[in-house]
N, C-alpha and C positions, 0 to 999 in steps of 0.2 A: 804334349798331351800325356796324361796319366791314365792308364787303363787297368781295370780289374775285370773280373768276369761279368759284372752287372753294372758297371759304372764307368763313365769317362768324363774327364774334365775338359770343358770347352775352353781352349786358350785363344788368344787373339782378340779378346774383348777390348773395345776401343778405350784406350787410356788417353783422354783428350789432352791432358796437361803433362808436359815433360819439362823438367828443370824448373827452378824457382817454386817448386811445389809447396814447401812449408809456408812461405810468405803469402802465396796466393791462397792457400787454404785458410790461413788466418783471416784474410780479407773476406772470404766467403762466409766465415762464421759471424762476421759482423753484420749489422743491418737490423731493421726493426719493422714491426707491424703493430702500430699503436692500438688498433682496435682489438679488443679481446673477444667480443661476441658480434657476429654479423653473418648475414647470408645475402648474397647478391648474384643475380643471373645476368649474363652478358651474351648478346647474340653474336654469332661468329659465321664465318664463310668457309665453305668446303671448296678447296681448289686442288684438283687432282688427288683427292683423298687426304690432303693436309688441311688443318684447321687454322684459320687466320682470324684474329680478334683485335678489336681496337684497344689501344692503351693511350693514356694522356700523360704528356711530359711538359711541364711548365705551360699548361693551358692549351697545348696543341695536340691533336689526335694523330696517331700513327698506326700503321698496320704491322702487327707482330705475329710471327708464326708461333703457335703453341707447340713446344717441342721439349718433351721430357728427356730427350737423349742428348741435350746440349745445355750449356750454361746461358745465362742472360747475355744478350748481345745487342749492340746499337750499330746502325750503319755508320760508315765514316762520314757521311753527309750530316747526320744528326750531331756527331761529335764536333765536326767543324762549325756547325751552327751554334751549339750550346756550350762547348768548351768545358766538359766535365774534367775534374782533376784526375790525372793519371796516378794510379796507386802502384803499379808494377808492370813488368813486361815478362812474358813467359812463352815458351814453345807450346804449340798446340797441334794436335794431330786430328785430322778430320776422319770421317767414316770410311774413306778410301785408303787411309794410311799416309796421306801426304802431310808433311810437317811445315809449319810456318811460325815465325815469331810475331806475337800479337800484343798490342797494348791493352791493358785493363784499366778501367776508370770507375770512379764512384759516382753513381747516379743519385742525386739528393732525394728526389721523390718521383715515383712512377705510379700512376693510378690505373687500376683495373676497375672500370665502373667508378664508384665513389670511394673505393678502398685504396688507401695510400700505402705503398711499400717504400720504406725509408732507407737511404744509404745502401743501395744494392750495388754489388760489384758486377760489372759487365765488360766483355771484351768488345773491341771495335772491329767490325768485319766489313769486308767489301762484298756487298750483296749483288753487285753488278758483274762480279767475276764469273758467276755461274749463270748461264743463259736462262735456265728455268726460273731461278730465284729473281732475276731481273724482270722477267716477264710477269711474275707475280706481284711486282712492285712492293717488295717487303722493305720495311724500315728497321726490322730487328727481330729478335727471338725472345719470347718469354720462356726462360729456361728453368732447369731443375733447381738451381740454387735459390731462385725466387719462389718457386712452387712450394718449397718445403715449409714455408711459414704458415700455411693453412691447408685445408682440405679442398678437393676439387671434384665435381661431378661433370663428366664429359658425355654429352648426348648428341651423337651424330644425326639421329633421325630428326630431331627438332632444331639442330644447329644452335645449341645452347651450351654454355659452360657456366656452371655455378660454383662460386667459391664461398666457403663458409668456415666459421670457427666458433668454438664454444657452445655447440649444440649437437645433438645426436642426429645420426643419419636416418632419414625416413625409412620405415620398415620395408616399403615396396622397392627400395633401391639396394637393400642389403645383398640379395642374391647369393651367389657362391663366392667364397672368400679365399684369397691367396695371400700368403705372407711375402714380404719383400725385405731385402736389406739394402743399405745404401753405402756408397763410398765417399771419398773426399769431395767429389763433384756433386753429390746427392743424386746420383743415378739410382733408379729402382731396379734391383737385380733379383731375378727369380730362377726357379728350377723347373725343368720339364722331365717327362718320362716317356720312353718309347720301348714297348715290349720288354719291360723290366730293366731297361738301361736308363740311368739318370743322366740328364744333360744339365750342367750347371752354368751359371754366369750368363743367363739370357736377360738382356736389358730391355725394359719396357720403353719403347721409343715412338712417341707420337710424331716425330719428325721423319719416320720411315713410311713409305707408301706401300711396302711389301707386306707379305704375311710373316713368315719366319725366315730370316737369313742366318746362314751358318757358314763358317769357313770350310774350305775344301776338305780338310782332313776330317772334320766332323761329319760331313755328308758322306765321305767315303766309308767311314766306320758304320754309319747307319745303313748304307747299302749292303755292307757285309752282314748286318743283322736282319736284312730283308724287311726293313721298315717301310720302304716306298712301294706303292702300287705301280706307278709309272714314273719314268724319268726321261726328260728331254734335254738335249744339249742346247746351250745358248752361247753364241760367239759375237764378237764385235769389239767395242771399246766401252770402258766404264768411265763415267764422269759424274758420280753421284755425290761426292764429297763437297764440302763448303768451298774448298779452294779450286775446284773445277779442273784438277789435273787429269788429263786424258791418258789412258794407258790401255793396251790390249787386254781383252777379257775372254776367258774361256770358263764356263761354268755350266750349271744345270738348273732346270726348274723341275722339281719333283713334287708328287702329290701322294698324300697318305691319309688313311683313316685311323692310324695306329698310335698317334701321339696324344699325350694328355698334358694339360697345364693344371696342376693340382687336381681338383675334382672336375675340371672342365674338359669335356671331350669336344674335339674340333674336327668334324667331318670334312673331307675334301680339303685338307690343309695344304697350301702351297708353300714349299720350302725352296729357297733360292740361294745360290752361292753368293756369299758376301765376305767382306773383310772381317766381320765380327758377328757375334750372336745377338740379333735384335728381333723383337716382336713388334710389328708395325700396324698401320691403320687397317689393313685388310682383315685382320683379326679383331683389333680393338673396336672397330666400328660395328661389329656384330652385337655389341652390348652397350648398355649405359654403364659406364665405368666410374666408380668413385675411388679416388686416391685418398686414403686416410693416413696422412703423414704422422698424426699424433700416435697411432698404434701400429704403423708400418704394415698396413693391410690394404689390399685391393679388393673391391666389391664389384661383382659382375651381375647386373640385372639383365635378363634376357629381353629382347625386343621382338615385336611381331614382324619378323622378316624371314622370308623363305631362304633356305640355304641352296640357292640356285648354282648350277655348275657355271663357272666363270667362262666367258667367251673372250677371245683375243684375236687381234690381227697377227700376232706373233712377231711384231717388230717394234722398235722404238726409234724415233728420229732425234738427231742431235744437230748442233750448230757450232761451226767455228768460222773464223774470218777467211781461212784458206778455201774451205770446201763449200761454205754456205750451209744450207740444210742438206743433211745426208742421212742414210740409214746407219744408225749407230749400233743397234743390236738386232740379232735375228734368232728366233727360237726354231730349232730344227724340227721338221715335220709339221710345222704350223702352216696356215694357209699362205702366208707370205713366202715361206720356204718352197712350198709346192708350186707357187707362181714363178719361181726362178729368181726371186729377189736375193741380193747378196749384201752383206755389210760393206759400207763404203760407197755405195751407189749414191749419186747426187740426185736430189729431188728437185724437179723443175716446177711441179704443180701438184697440189693436193685438192681434189674436188675443184672448187672455183678459186682457190687461193694460189696465187703465184708465189713460189718459194725463191728466196734469194738472200736478202739481208736479215739482220737480227729482228727487225720489226715483223717480217713475214713469219719468222719462227714463233714469235709471240702469237701470231694469228693461229698457228698450229696448236699452241697450248690452249688458247680459248676454244678451238674446235674440239680438242681432246676432252675438255670439260663437258661437252654436250652429250657424250656417250653415244654418238652416232654409230650405227651398226655397219655402215658401208664406207669404204675408202677407195677413191679413185686416184691413182698415182701415175705421174709422168716422170720417168727416171732416166738417168744417163749412166752407163757403165764406162769402162775404159775405152771402148771402141765406138759406141754409137748410142743414139737415143732409142729407148725402148718404146714400143706401143703402149698406150694407156693400159694399166693393169687395174682390174676391179677386185677388191678384197671384201669379203663378208666376214664379220666376226664369227668365230666358231670355237667350240671347246677344243682343247689340245688332245682330248681322248674321248 
């Protein structure tokens, strides 16, 4: 980290590719989008704050995550079925910092609506390795290296994504404007400001369900600058990266009215400890966002939505074969913490859902999408079964 009186550099930005970078980058620079002028709108699905849209490959429809923080990806099942030519192999680091060697292939044609993207480079991923991604039944990721061929408007309220090229953006969508730069993976990287202190290298990530995530050292520095209004400790295990590697987690969830993104003020912004600097769907969904790749600009059109104080149970559930469904994370001073719940407790039942195997965990994911305000839990700690605990979603402050 480099510090001056009014500026610090956020390090730890996810560098997804390690090794074989020159050859892989050359593969990313190839590809084509034969249509020079078009505009098409595609309906999408909101799943836990992430957008999933249909794409077509060789006449068959698949479910792809819209994710500006990752490159294009195919499931290993699609690759086994269609057998695309491998172009290279490279090390890849996920958002939790776990590294794996992955195959990269050339996809001859992938359609979004009627728009064909030709000869796109994609990595082959195991989407069943991560319980949440498996529950979402994802077939792939529509990533940044494919997005850069045209412009995109993302509308969470109407659950629509519009891709266009060769035409001007509608005046009602221009809104406030923020410049971005891109790297070899075609990430969109921006800068923030907090009480006169610049925060650099914040990646725009539609694949993150959070507000703003920052590494521990950046959050500590912002605490020194008294940027946060309230701070809550969070403990447990993290398992948010693509490779689903579980590791102990100690971080914070902090809230502030003092941070700005260009000209955009973000009241009640939630900042969470993460491996790198990412801005996710909790902020992006507050606007109709247009990504103008031709001019390296983001446009933010406001929507008619109240900035309500977020309510939470203060816990997150996870799954593994050893424990089944368990309390993976806990926010201190939340309603879950006040009820005596601890990370690691096994979940026997959630409302009417019996918890145990992976399919029951998918039942929890479907329930989480319902935004139910009440949770009834039957839990087991190291010694005994606890009486049913009723939780009501509440603000952290």
